[in-house]
N, C-alpha and C positions, 0 to 999 in steps of 0.2 A: 504494500500500500504506500502511495506517495505521501510526502509530508503534507501536501495540500489537502488530500482527502483525510488524512489523520487529524488535521486541524479542524476540518468540518465536523468530524464525528465526535471529537473530544470537546469542542467549544462551539456548540450551535447557537450561542447567545449573541455573538457580535454580528454575523452576516444577515440574520433576519432584520436586525435594526437598520442595516444598510438598505435592504429592500424596502422597509417601511419609509425611510427618508426619500428614496427614489420615487415610491408611489405617491407620497405627499406632494412633492414638488412637480412630478410629472403630471399628476391629476390636475393640480392647480393650473399649470401652463396649458394643458390640453383644453380645459373647459374655458379658460380665458380666451384662448385663440378661437374657440368655437362661438364666441360672442355671448356667453352666459353671463347673467347678472351676478352681483356679489353674493346674494343669498344662495343662488343655485351653485356657484363655485364652492362656497363654504360647505353646503350639503354634500356635494360630490367628494370633496376632500375628506370630510368626516366619515362618510360611508366607506370610501376606499381604505382609509386608515383602519377602520374597524374590521375590515376583511383581512388585514395583515396582522393585527395585534395578537390574535390567538397563537401566532407562531413565535412570539417573543415572551409570552406569559406562560407560567407553569400550570396550565389547565389540563383537564382530562382530554384524551385524544378525541373522544366522541364529540365533546362540546366544542373543541377547537375546530374540527372539520365542519360541524354543523353551523357554527357561527360564521366561519369564513365563507361557506357556500351560500348561506342566506344573505349575507352582506353583499357578496358579489352579484347575486341574483337581483337584489334591490337596486344596486348600481345600474345594471343593465336595464332592468324594468323601468327605472325612472328616466331613461333616455339620456343619461349623461354622456359626455364625449368619450370615445374610446381612448385608452391610454395604458399606462403601466399597471392598472388594476388587474390586467390579465396575469400578472405575476403573483397575485395574492394567494389564490388557492393552491397553485403548484408549490409555492414556498411553504405554506402551512402543511401540506401533504408530506413534503420532504422532511420537515422537522419532526412531525408526528411519527413517521415511519422509522426515523432514526431513534427516537426515544422509546418506542414501543417494540418489545421483543416479539409479542404475539401478532397474529394477523387480524386481530379484532378491528383494526382501523380500516381495513379494506372496504367493507360494505358502506361505512360512513363516508369514505373518500369518494366511492363511486356515486353514492346518493348526492353528495354535495356537488360533484361535477355535473351530474345530470340536471340538478336544479338550476345551476348557473347557466348551463347550455340551453335549458328550456326557456330561461329568461331572455337569452339572446334570440332564440327562435320566435318567441312571442313578440319581441320588438320588431322582428321582420314581418310577422303576420299583421301587425298593426298598420303597416303601410298598404298602399294600393296593390302592390305586387311584392311577392317574396324576393328579397334581395339576396343574391348569391353570397355576398360578403358575410352576412350574419350566419348563414349556413356553414360556411367554411370556418368562421370564427368559433362556432359551437363545436364543430368536429375537432378543430385544433386544440381548443381548451380541454376537452375530454382526453385527447391524446397526450397533451403535455402533463396533465395531472397523473395519468397512468405511468408516463415515463419517469416523472419525479418520484413516484412511489417505488417503481422498479429499481431505479438507481439507488435510492436510499436503502432498500433491502439488500442490494448487492454490496454496498459499502458496509452495512451493518454485519453482513456475513463475513466479509473480509476482515473486519475488525475482530469478530469473534474467533475466526480462524487464527489470526495472529496471536490473540490472547491464549488460545489453546496451545499453539506451538511454543510460546514463551513458557507457559506452565509445564509443558512436557519436557522442555529443555531443562528447566529448573529441577524437575523431579529426577530426570536422568543424572543431572550433576550431583544431586544429593545421594542417589544410589551409588554413583561412582565413588564419592567420598566415603560413604559407609563401607564400600567394598575395600577401598584402600586401608581404612582403619582396621577392618577385619583381617586383611592379609598381613599388614605390618605389625599391629599391636597384638593381634591374636597369636601370630607365630611367636612373637617375643615372649608372651606370657606362657605359652606352651613350653618353650625352651627353658624359661626361668623355673617353671614348676618341676621339670625333669631334673635340672641342675640342683635345685634345692633338695630334691629327694636323694640324689646321689651324695650331696654334701652331708646330709643327716645320716646316711647309711654308713659312710666311711669316716665320720668326724673323729671318732676315738682311735681307730686303728690305723688310719692313713691321713694324717693332717695335710700332707702335701696335695693329695687328691681333693680333699675338702677345700683347700685354698684355691686350687685351680677351678673348681666348680663355682666358688664364690666370685672369682674374677670374671668367669664367663657370665654369671648373673649380672654383675656390674656392667659389663660391656653390652650385653643384650638389653638391659633395662635402659641404658642411655640411648641406644638406637631406637627403641620403641618410644621413648619419650620425645625424641626428635621427630619421629613420624607423627606422633599425636599432636605436638605443637604445630607442625606444618598444616595438618588437616584442620585443626581447630582455628588456626589463623585464617585459612581460606573460607571456612564456614562463617567466620565473623566478618568477612569482607575485607580483611586486611591483605596487603600485598606481601604475603608470606613467601619466602624463597622456597621454591619447589626443590625437593631433594633430587639429586641426580638419579636418572632412571637406572635401575639395576638390570644387568643382562646376563648373558651366558658366562661372561668372564667372572661373574660374582658367585657362580654356583659352588665353586670349591669352598669358599668361606661359609656359605649357607650349609653345605654338607658337613663341614667341620663342626659347626655349632650343634647340629643334630647329633653327630657322633659323640660330642662331649656330654650329651644327655643320656648316653647309655645305649643308643641304637647303633648297630653296625650298618653303615651306609656305604655302598659300593657304587662308584661311577664307572660306566662303560661307554664305549663309543666316543665319538667326538664330532663336533660341528661348531667351529668357532666363528666362521665368517657368514653372518646372516645380518639382515637389516636390524637396525637398533630397536624398532618397534616390535619385531618378531622376537628378538632376544629378551625384551622386557616382558612380553607375554609368557615366554618359556620360563623365565625366572619366577613369575607370579604363580604359574601352574605348579612348578616344582615346589615352591615354598608352601603352597596350600596343601599339596599332596603329602609332603613330609610333616606338616603340622598335624594333619589328620592321623598320620602314623603315630606321632607322639601322643596325641590326646585320646584317640579312640581305638587304635588297632590292637593294642597289647602285643605288638610285634617286637621281634629281636633283630630283624634284618630287613633292609630295604635296598633296592637297586634302582639307580637312576641311569637310564640309557638314552643317548642321543645319537641319531643317525640321519643322514641325508639320503632319502629314497625318492628317485624320480622327481627331483626338483622340489621336494618337500622336506621339511624338518619334522622328524617323528620323535617325539619325546615320550618315553614310557617310564612310569614310576610304579614299581611293584613292591609288595611287602609280604611277610609270612604271618601276618596277624589273623584276626578272626573275621576279617571282611567288614562289611557294613552296608547301609542303604545306598543304592546306586540310582534310584529314581524316586519321584514322588515327593510328598510333603516331608518325609523323614530325611531328605538330603541335607537340611539345614541351609546355611547361607553359602558355605564354601563351594560346593559342587556347582550350583547355579551361577555363582560368581565366576568360576573357571570357564563354564560354558559361554557366558556372556563375553568374557575377554577373548576367548578363542574365536568365537563367531564374529567378533568385531573386525578381525583382520582376515576373515574368509577361511578360517580353519574349522576343523571338527574335533570333538572331544568324545571319547568313549570311556565309560567307567563301568567296570564289571569285575567279576571274580577272577583272581589269578589262577594259574595252573596249580593245582594242589590245594592250597589254602591262601587266604589273604585277599588283597584287593589290587587291581591293576587300573592305573589311570594312563590313558594314551591320548596324546594331543598330536594331531597332524596339522602342521602350520606351513603356510607358504614360505619358501626360502627367501624370496624377495617380494616386496609389495610394489 
């Protein structure tokens, strides 16, 4: 929608006043030029003004259209000179159609247009012979009123569509932020919980191992806090500095953190040269899959495999745990989040039971976007 149309839809108060001023001065000039007396000119200006006023006042749509139609009909029926009064009813129809979401204004607009057109035709019939001018004026008035209503409906629908797109974009952004928080902070908390368990288990007999776990907790908590601050800053509308996107080159550090929590993680295959966005999605999928291994799988071993197959990056994460939900409402937030990230770049995600026991997460991503 252009800025001009947006101004008309959001501020319909100024331009009807402009029409009112045009009608006032135009009616005065037209009737003076036709040789009308002062009283007749004053009456014409008053009636013409009353035909436009419903468009500038906050009155009910039915009353606005009825008043404008009757005043227009009175103007024509009284035999006043033709002039900008023809703008009155189309203007009121346009304003009413913009302000009213339902279609209840349509019968009233049609009735008002027919009444005004009938007054024009009755003026023609009052002469010795029907003049073609009044007939075409009546047809034109009805057509312009219908066009004004149609344009107003189109503009209103464009405005509503734009508002829907804005709301949808805001919702998608909130969901993306929630997914980022879930991925980053959720993974950090899962690693911290595992490290805390290890530290408590070896605290008395292996202080060095306990210290290493506590240091891992400190590092992981700092990283999670940084992620939390970044997302909260963006939610608050501040220009928070976005963390550098993590990619395939960061997988070794991710795997090491999970290993420190007591899970044996093996990385196989290799695919280092992929697009940055593809690498970011691959990292996010691996992080979520390993987080699920830590939190839910009761596994002792996981395998992360990367391979380039027919121009696609195939990422597979398997574990030897007890498996878990792979579809439906029991998936939680993690698996749908992975699916959304993968689908966003044109990939596919398959989650199902691994060979033997456990769960397998397989993402097929385009090597280049």
